[in-house]
C-alpha positions as CSV (number, residue, x, y, z in Angstrom):
1,R,0.0,0.0,0.0
2,R,1.1,3.6,-0.6
3,V,0.2,6.8,1.0
4,A,-0.1,10.1,-0.8
5,V,-0.3,13.5,1.0
6,V,-1.5,16.4,-1.1
7,G,-2.0,20.0,-0.3
8,H,-4.8,21.7,-2.2
9,P,-3.4,24.9,-3.9
10,S,-6.5,27.0,-3.1
11,A,-7.2,25.4,0.3
12,G,-8.0,27.5,3.3
13,S,-5.3,28.8,5.7
14,R,-4.1,26.8,8.7
15,K,-5.1,29.8,10.7
16,M,-8.8,29.4,9.9
17,S,-10.5,27.6,12.7
18,S,-13.1,24.9,13.0
19,P,-16.5,25.5,14.8
20,E,-14.7,24.3,18.0
21,G,-11.9,26.9,17.6
22,M,-9.2,24.4,16.6
23,L,-7.0,25.1,13.6
24,R,-8.6,23.5,10.5
25,D,-5.5,21.4,9.9
26,E,-6.0,19.8,13.3
27,V,-9.5,18.7,12.5
28,A,-10.0,15.7,10.1
29,L,-12.7,13.9,8.3
30,E,-12.0,10.2,7.7
31,F,-13.7,8.7,4.6
32,F,-13.9,4.9,4.1
33,S,-12.8,4.7,7.7
34,G,-13.1,1.0,8.3
35,I,-12.1,0.4,11.9
36,G,-10.0,3.6,12.1
37,G,-6.5,2.8,11.0
38,L,-5.9,6.3,9.7
39,H,-7.5,7.8,12.8
40,Y,-5.0,5.9,14.9
41,A,-2.1,7.0,12.7
42,L,-3.2,10.6,13.0
43,K,-3.4,10.4,16.8
44,V,0.2,9.0,16.9
45,A,1.5,11.7,14.5
46,R,-0.5,14.7,15.8
47,P,-1.9,14.0,19.3
48,Q,-3.7,17.4,19.4
49,A,-5.6,16.6,16.2
50,R,-9.1,15.1,16.2
51,V,-11.4,13.4,13.8
52,A,-14.6,15.4,13.5
53,R,-16.5,12.6,11.7
54,A,-15.7,9.3,10.2
55,F,-17.7,7.6,7.4
56,D,-18.0,4.0,6.3
57,V,-20.9,2.0,4.8
58,D,-20.0,-1.1,6.8
59,D,-22.1,-1.2,10.0
60,V,-19.8,-3.8,11.7
61,A,-16.7,-1.6,10.9
62,T,-18.4,1.5,12.4
63,R,-19.2,-0.4,15.6
64,V,-15.6,-1.6,15.9
65,Y,-14.5,2.0,15.1
66,S,-16.7,3.3,18.0
67,A,-15.2,0.6,20.3
68,N,-11.7,1.5,19.3
69,F,-12.1,5.3,19.9
70,G,-14.8,5.4,22.6
71,P,-18.0,7.2,23.1
72,A,-16.7,10.5,21.8
73,A,-16.0,9.0,18.3
74,S,-18.3,10.4,15.7
75,V,-18.6,7.7,13.1
76,S,-21.5,7.4,10.7
77,A,-22.6,4.3,8.6
78,T,-23.1,6.6,5.6
79,D,-22.3,6.1,2.0
80,V,-20.1,9.1,1.1
81,C,-22.1,9.5,-2.2
82,H,-24.8,11.1,0.0
83,L,-22.5,13.8,1.4
84,D,-22.6,17.3,0.1
85,A,-20.4,20.4,0.3
86,V,-22.6,22.2,2.9
87,S,-22.5,19.4,5.4
88,L,-18.8,18.8,5.0
89,N,-18.0,22.6,5.3
90,A,-20.0,22.6,8.6
91,L,-17.6,20.1,10.1
92,G,-14.7,22.6,9.8
93,A,-12.0,20.1,8.7
94,G,-8.8,21.1,7.0
95,L,-7.6,17.5,6.7
96,W,-9.2,14.6,4.8
97,L,-8.1,11.0,5.5
98,L,-9.2,8.5,2.9
99,S,-8.7,4.7,2.5
100,P,-11.1,3.9,-0.4
101,P,-11.8,0.4,-1.6
102,C,-8.9,-1.0,-3.6
103,Q,-10.9,-3.7,-5.4
104,P,-11.7,-1.6,-8.5
105,Y,-8.0,-1.3,-9.2
106,T,-6.7,-4.8,-8.5
107,R,-6.7,-8.1,-10.5
108,Q,-9.0,-9.7,-8.0
109,G,-11.5,-6.8,-8.6
110,L,-11.2,-7.2,-12.4
111,V,-9.4,-3.9,-12.7
112,L,-12.7,-2.1,-13.7
113,G,-11.5,1.2,-12.2
114,A,-14.2,3.9,-12.2
115,K,-16.7,1.5,-13.8
116,D,-16.7,-0.6,-10.6
117,K,-19.6,0.5,-8.3
118,R,-17.2,0.4,-5.4
119,A,-15.4,3.4,-6.9
120,S,-18.4,5.6,-6.8
121,G,-17.5,7.0,-3.4
122,I,-14.1,8.3,-4.5
123,S,-15.6,9.6,-7.7
124,H,-18.2,11.5,-5.7
125,L,-15.6,13.0,-3.4
126,T,-13.5,14.0,-6.4
127,Q,-16.5,15.9,-7.8
128,L,-17.1,17.6,-4.5
129,L,-13.4,18.7,-4.4
130,A,-13.9,20.4,-7.7
131,S,-17.2,22.1,-6.5
132,P,-17.0,25.9,-5.9
133,E,-19.4,25.3,-2.9
134,L,-16.8,23.2,-1.0
135,E,-14.2,24.8,1.3
136,P,-11.5,22.3,0.3
137,P,-9.2,20.7,2.8
138,S,-5.7,22.1,3.0
139,R,-4.3,18.6,3.5
140,F,-5.4,15.4,1.9
141,L,-4.0,12.0,2.8
142,M,-5.0,9.0,0.8
143,E,-3.9,5.4,1.3
144,N,-4.4,2.7,-1.3
145,V,-2.7,0.0,-3.4
146,A,0.3,0.4,-5.7
147,G,-0.9,1.4,-9.2
148,F,-3.9,3.3,-8.0
149,E,-2.4,6.7,-8.9
150,G,-2.2,5.7,-12.5
151,S,-5.7,4.3,-12.8
């Protein structure tokens, strides 16, 4: 697996704050969160940071996520295709953490790429990032399989 960290050229300043008064770069959204691997990595790398909301369609994964991070964890069994710019902006996050499904890009997944329905979530988030209504994150960390970046 590889990790890519990208800063958005027009992203908001680190000095802008979230609704709770934290620096935007210290507030994260975790998409395709699973049981919270990237949340854990963030806590190790930046103990002062927090995940404002995590999203995963798998109900079992969201229950394990809640068990891993306690009652304060805000995890939602939500398909990211149902998210919009207004609701994401309201969370005040300057960091997006993503671990999208890899099957659309692997031999086991028939290498269908964007034609695979499991790729619809990452396609939707890509469209949101291009939307003028979205206040884009200043940091973007995405973890996936080798070869994903060329697909």
